[in-house]
C-alpha positions in Angstrom: 104.7 103.4 137.6 101.8 105.4 139.1 104.7 107.7 140.9 106.3 108.1 137.4 102.7 108.8 135.8 102.1 111.6 138.3 105.5 113.3 138.1 105.1 113.0 134.4 101.7 114.7 134.3 103.2 117.3 136.8 106.0 118.5 134.7 103.5 118.6 131.9 101.2 121.0 133.7 104.0 123.3 134.8 106.1 123.3 131.4 104.6 123.9 128.1 107.0 122.8 125.2 108.9 126.0 124.1 107.8 125.6 120.5 103.9 125.5 121.5 101.7 128.5 120.9 100.6 130.2 124.0 96.6 129.5 124.7 95.8 133.3 123.8 97.5 132.8 120.5 95.6 129.3 119.7 92.3 130.8 120.7 93.2 133.6 118.4 94.0 131.3 115.4 91.3 129.1 115.8 88.6 131.7 116.3 86.6 132.4 112.9 85.8 136.2 113.9 89.8 136.5 112.7 89.3 134.8 109.3 87.7 136.2 106.1 85.1 133.9 104.6 87.2 132.7 101.8 89.7 131.4 104.4 87.3 129.1 106.5 87.0 125.7 105.3 84.4 123.4 106.7 84.3 119.7 106.2 83.0 116.5 108.1 86.9 115.1 108.4 90.2 116.9 108.2 93.1 114.5 107.4 96.5 115.1 108.3 99.0 113.5 106.0 99.0 112.6 102.4 100.8 109.3 102.5 99.5 105.9 102.4 97.5 106.0 105.3 95.7 109.7 104.7 95.2 109.4 101.2 93.7 105.7 101.7 91.5 107.4 104.4 90.4 110.2 102.5 89.6 108.3 99.4 87.8 105.5 101.3 85.7 108.4 103.3 84.9 110.2 100.2 83.4 107.2 98.6 81.2 107.1 101.6 80.0 110.3 101.1 81.9 112.4 103.7 83.5 115.3 103.0 87.2 115.7 103.8 90.3 118.0 103.7 93.5 116.6 103.5 96.4 118.5 104.8 99.9 117.6 103.6 103.3 119.2 104.1 105.0 118.3 100.7 103.6 119.6 97.4 102.5 116.4 96.3 100.9 113.4 97.9 102.1 109.7 98.4 104.6 109.9 101.4 107.3 107.2 100.8 106.2 106.5 97.5 108.5 108.4 94.9 109.1 108.3 91.4 111.5 110.1 89.4 111.0 110.7 85.4 114.0 110.3 83.4 113.9 113.6 81.4 114.9 112.2 78.0 112.5 109.3 77.6 109.8 110.0 80.5 110.4 106.8 81.8 109.6 106.6 85.6 111.9 105.0 88.0 110.4 103.9 91.5 112.9 104.9 94.0 110.7 104.4 97.4 108.0 101.9 98.0 108.7 99.0 95.5 106.1 96.4 95.7 103.1 95.7 97.8 101.6 92.5 99.5 99.2 91.0 97.1 95.9 91.2 99.3 92.5 92.1 98.1 92.7 95.7 99.3 95.8 96.3 97.6 94.0 94.9 94.1 90.6 97.0 94.9 92.4 100.1 95.9 94.6 100.3 92.4 92.0 99.4 90.3 89.8 102.1 92.0 91.7 104.6 90.1 92.5 102.2 87.1 95.7 101.1 87.4 96.2 97.0 87.4 98.6 95.6 89.7 101.2 93.2 88.3 103.5 90.4 89.2 106.9 91.8 89.4 109.0 90.7 86.7 112.5 88.9 87.9 115.1 91.6 88.6 117.9 89.8 86.7 121.5 91.0 87.1 123.5 89.5 89.9 124.4 90.7 93.6 127.8 91.4 95.2 128.6 91.9 98.9 130.9 94.8 99.9 131.9 96.4 102.8 130.9 100.1 102.4 133.0 101.1 105.2 136.3 100.2 103.8 135.2 99.0 99.8 136.5 95.2 100.8 134.6 92.4 98.9 133.2 89.2 100.5 133.3 86.5 97.6 132.9 83.9 99.8 129.8 85.3 101.5 126.6 83.4 100.8 123.6 84.4 102.5 121.2 81.6 102.9 117.4 82.5 101.6 115.2 80.8 103.9 113.0 82.2 106.2 111.3 78.6 107.5 112.4 79.2 111.0 111.9 82.8 111.6 108.3 82.5 109.8 107.3 79.9 112.2 108.1 82.1 115.0 106.2 85.0 114.0 103.1 82.6 113.2 102.8 82.1 116.7 101.3 85.5 117.3 98.8 86.0 114.2 97.5 89.0 116.2 100.8 91.1 115.1 100.2 90.5 111.5 97.9 93.7 111.4 99.3 96.1 113.9 100.2 96.1 117.7 97.5 93.6 118.9 99.9 92.6 122.1 99.0 89.5 124.3 98.6 90.5 127.8 100.8 89.9 129.7 103.6 90.7 127.0 105.5 87.6 125.9 109.1 87.5 127.0 110.0 86.7 123.5 108.7 90.2 122.4 110.7 92.0 124.7 114.2 90.6 124.2 116.7 91.8 121.7 116.5 90.7 118.1 120.1 89.0 118.7 119.0 87.1 121.7 115.9 85.9 119.9 118.5 84.7 116.9 120.4 82.8 119.3 117.5 81.4 121.1 115.9 79.9 118.5 119.2 78.9 116.5 118.4 81.4 113.4 121.9 82.5 112.7 121.7 81.1 109.1 118.2 83.2 108.4 119.8 86.8 109.5 120.8 87.7 105.8 117.5 86.6 104.4 115.7 89.0 106.9 118.4 91.7 106.4 117.5 93.1 102.7 114.0 94.0 104.5 115.1 95.7 107.5 116.0 99.1 105.8 115.5 102.1 108.1 116.0 100.1 111.3 118.8 102.1 112.5 117.9 103.1 116.0 119.5 101.5 117.7 122.3 101.6 115.4 122.8 98.0 115.8 120.1 96.0 114.8 120.7 93.1 116.8 119.9 95.4 120.0 116.1 96.1 118.5 113.5 94.9 120.8 111.7 92.0 119.1 108.4 93.1 119.3 109.5 96.0 116.7 110.9 93.2 114.5 107.8 91.1 114.5 106.0 94.0 113.6 108.5 95.4 111.2 109.4 92.2 109.2 105.9 90.6 109.7 103.7 88.2 107.5 103.2 91.2 105.0 107.1 91.2 104.4 107.9 87.7 104.6 105.2 86.6 102.1 106.7 89.5 99.8 110.1 87.7 100.5 108.4 84.4 99.4 107.0 86.2 95.9 103.3 87.0 97.0 103.5 90.7 96.0 102.5 93.1 93.2 103.5 96.4 91.8 102.8 98.7 88.7 104.1 97.8 85.3 106.7 100.2 83.7 106.9 102.3 81.8 102.9 102.4 81.7 102.6 103.0 85.0 104.4 103.3 88.3 103.7 103.5 92.1 103.4 107.3 92.3 100.3 107.1 89.6 97.9 105.9 92.6 98.5 109.1 94.2 98.9 111.5 91.7 95.1 110.3 91.0 93.9 110.6 94.2 95.3 114.0 94.6 93.7 115.2 91.4 90.0 113.6 92.5 90.5 115.6 95.6 91.7 118.9 94.1 88.7 118.7 91.9 86.5 119.1 95.1 89.1 121.6 96.6 89.8 119.0 99.1 93.5 119.2 99.7 96.1 121.7 100.8 99.7 121.2 99.7 102.7 122.6 101.3 100.5 123.1 104.4 101.1 122.5 108.1 98.7 122.9 111.2 100.2 125.7 113.4 97.4 125.5 116.0 94.5 123.7 116.8 91.8 122.8 119.1 90.1 119.4 119.4 87.3 120.5 121.5 86.7 123.8 119.7 83.9 126.0 120.7 83.4 127.7 117.4 83.0 124.6 115.1 81.5 121.2 115.2 84.4 119.6 117.1 87.8 120.7 115.4 89.3 124.2 114.8 92.7 123.8 113.0 94.9 126.8 111.8 96.7 125.7 108.6 99.6 127.3 107.3 99.5 127.5 103.4 101.8 129.3 101.2 99.6 132.2 100.5 97.7 132.2 103.8 96.6 130.8 107.3 93.2 129.3 106.9 91.1 127.8 109.4 89.9 124.3 108.9 86.3 123.5 110.8 85.6 119.5 110.8 84.0 117.2 112.9 86.6 114.7 113.3 90.1 114.5 112.9 92.1 111.7 111.6 96.1 112.1 111.9 98.3 109.9 109.8 101.8 111.6 110.3 104.5 110.3 112.5 103.6 111.2 116.1 106.5 112.7 117.3 106.0 115.8 119.6 107.3 118.6 117.0 104.3 117.4 114.8 101.5 116.9 117.4 102.1 119.9 119.6 100.0 122.2 117.7 96.8 120.0 117.9 96.9 120.8 121.7 98.2 117.8 123.6 97.1 117.3 126.8 99.7 115.4 129.5 98.7 112.1 128.6 99.5 112.5 125.2 102.6 114.5 125.0 103.9 111.6 127.6 103.3 108.9 125.2 104.8 110.5 122.0 107.6 111.9 124.1 108.7 108.0 124.8 109.3 107.4 120.9 112.7 106.9 119.5 113.2 107.0 115.5 115.6 106.4 112.6 116.6 108.4 109.8 115.9 107.1 106.6 116.6 108.1 102.8 116.1 107.3 99.3 117.7 108.4 96.4 118.7 108.0 92.7 122.1 108.6 91.3 124.3 108.1 88.2 128.0 108.6 87.1 128.6 105.9 89.9 131.3 104.1 88.5 130.0 101.0 89.4 130.0 97.6 87.6 126.3 97.6 85.6 123.9 95.4 86.3 125.1 94.2 89.8 123.5 94.8 93.0 125.7 95.8 95.7 124.8 95.0 99.4 126.8 96.5 102.1 128.0 93.6 104.3 130.5 94.2 107.2 133.6 92.2 106.7 134.1 91.8 110.4 130.7 92.3 112.0 128.3 89.3 114.0 126.5 88.0 111.1 128.3 90.4 108.6 125.6 92.9 109.2 126.5 96.3 108.1 127.6 99.0 110.3 125.1 102.0 110.3 125.1 105.0 109.4 125.5 103.9 106.0 123.9 103.0 102.6 122.1 99.4 102.6 122.8 98.7 98.8 123.6 100.5 95.4 121.1 98.7 93.0 120.5 99.4 89.3 116.8 100.5 88.1 115.0 100.0 85.1 116.8 102.8 83.3 120.5 102.0 82.5 123.1 103.8 84.4 120.3 105.1 87.2 121.2 103.7 90.4 119.2 103.5 93.6 120.3 103.6 97.3 118.6 103.4 100.3 120.5 105.3 103.4 119.9 104.7 107.2 120.9 106.8 110.0 120.5 106.6 114.2 120.1 110.2 113.9 118.0 112.6 111.3 120.4 114.0 109.0 120.2 116.4 106.1 120.3 115.8 102.5 123.8 117.1 102.1 125.1 114.7 104.6 123.4 111.7 103.2 124.9 113.0 99.8 128.5 113.3 101.1 128.0 109.8 103.1 127.3 108.0 99.9 129.8 109.8 97.7 132.5 108.4 100.1 131.1 105.1 99.8 130.9 105.1 96.1 134.6 106.3 96.0 135.5 103.4 98.3 133.9 100.6 96.1 135.1 102.0 93.1 138.7 102.7 94.2 138.6 106.1 92.6 139.2 109.0 95.0 137.7 111.4 92.3 134.7 109.4 91.4 131.8 111.9 91.8 128.1 110.8 91.7 125.4 113.0 89.8 122.3 112.7 92.3 119.0 112.8 90.5 116.6 112.4 93.3 115.9 112.4 96.9 113.2 111.4 99.3 113.6 111.7 103.3 111.2 109.2 105.0 112.3 110.6 108.4 111.6 110.3 111.5 111.2 106.4 110.3 110.3 103.4 112.4 109.2 104.9 115.7 110.0 102.5 118.5 109.6 102.4 122.4 111.6 100.6 125.1 111.0 97.3 126.1 110.1 98.7 129.6 107.3 100.7 128.1 106.0 97.9 126.0 105.9 95.6 129.1 104.2 98.8 130.8 101.2 98.8 128.4 102.1 101.5 126.1 100.6 100.3 123.2 97.3 99.9 124.9 97.6 103.4 126.1 98.4 104.6 122.3 95.9 102.5 121.1 93.3 104.0 123.5 93.7 107.2 122.2 91.5 106.3 119.2 88.5 108.5 119.1 89.2 110.5 122.0 88.9 114.3 121.6 87.1 113.9 118.2 90.5 112.2 117.0 91.3 109.2 115.2 94.8 107.9 114.2 96.4 105.8 111.6 99.9 105.3 110.3 102.9 103.6 110.8 103.6 104.2 114.4 100.0 102.5 115.4 100.3 99.8 112.7 103.6 99.3 110.6 105.4 100.6 107.5 103.7 98.6 105.4 101.6 100.3 102.6 98.9 97.3 102.6 99.1 96.6 106.4 98.1 100.4 106.6 95.5 100.2 104.0 93.9 97.4 105.8 94.1 99.0 109.3 92.8 102.3 107.9 89.7 100.6 106.0 89.0 99.0 109.5 88.9 102.6 111.0 86.8 104.3 108.4 83.3 102.8 109.8 84.2 104.0 113.3 85.0 107.5 111.9 81.8 107.4 109.8 79.6 106.3 113.4 81.3 109.2 115.2 80.0 111.7 113.1 76.4 110.6 113.7 
């Protein structure tokens, strides 16, 4: 491991990524003398990403009197929360995040914006299981809904309920595959009780090859509780899940504390021109310079996202180990599918009837008749056009009509999704090294790669991180 580390560092020192700005360009872009006064922004903390972690962090810091600036690449805050408004009635349809683990941090954050969380109503309707690759029906397939065996195993490691708090040495059961774990503990009857919650686990494409630690994190206590009914949502049509982020965004905009459609193009995290952080941010109108004491990064830490922040060799080595999935959510109409029926993708001839990826996980009715929600997983990142072409082909197989053409209403790209590393890196202390980056070079981290893809787990983690950020300002 030591030799491998030296080799990686040596390579990093010799070869900078082709898409990284030169040191001269970084020095120019982070120098205040290159900007007019109105294009220089000074804050205590700059937050990268306006999803669950970034929004919570920005509001929590603001509530403590800390000045912030959120940099978000999309035209809105909210990340994987997505809402479509039916144009005739204005009825909201949530097609990203659906509900939230019922914890105090959940209730408090929603009530902070005057939104009362409610227990979801029973969905009604019925479910059918079809093989989306060929349209075959599985009328005899009746999955078990019990999670008793898996929950018992999960609760052996309560430290994992809120992130990658891994025992040392790493237990063997965290390093074997999901398929091996199922066999070892006789959980065959529970596979499909878990499957509806495993959307986006698409790399490796066979979910049975997933390293078990990742399964414990992704389908952790938050999701097993949700599966048992311990969750809340917003009451349609009076409220919707994006409303929280819209209100947070509006509050930040009142203080000129958010940049939308914006990306960092160069950065210095030990900047001699400012209090610590100097970031050049490209916006639709101008390149702006953000000067801050501390930086909170909540975006996926893949190399192409992180290079602009001026990585050292240790950081680049860590981020280069991540694999990830493509994950997409959308709405469509004119499906030709039976009304009121959720279709689940189940393999007709696969182990445990698991679906073959890349493919759609389900087609489900929404709160607006005729509008169908779908989620699609791929072992690689693909385009919106590729997803929609694949979905159209599936619908034609399911309806038996070669001419059925759905109308796509909304699309949300959640990629890169579920960042993972191989078992050998986990055993070698990868997550100790990753979490060891907290506070280093004036930088703090939250987000799914550091915790989980569950919004409430992210809020809880970020809530516990905020005091450390504030303490570091003094």
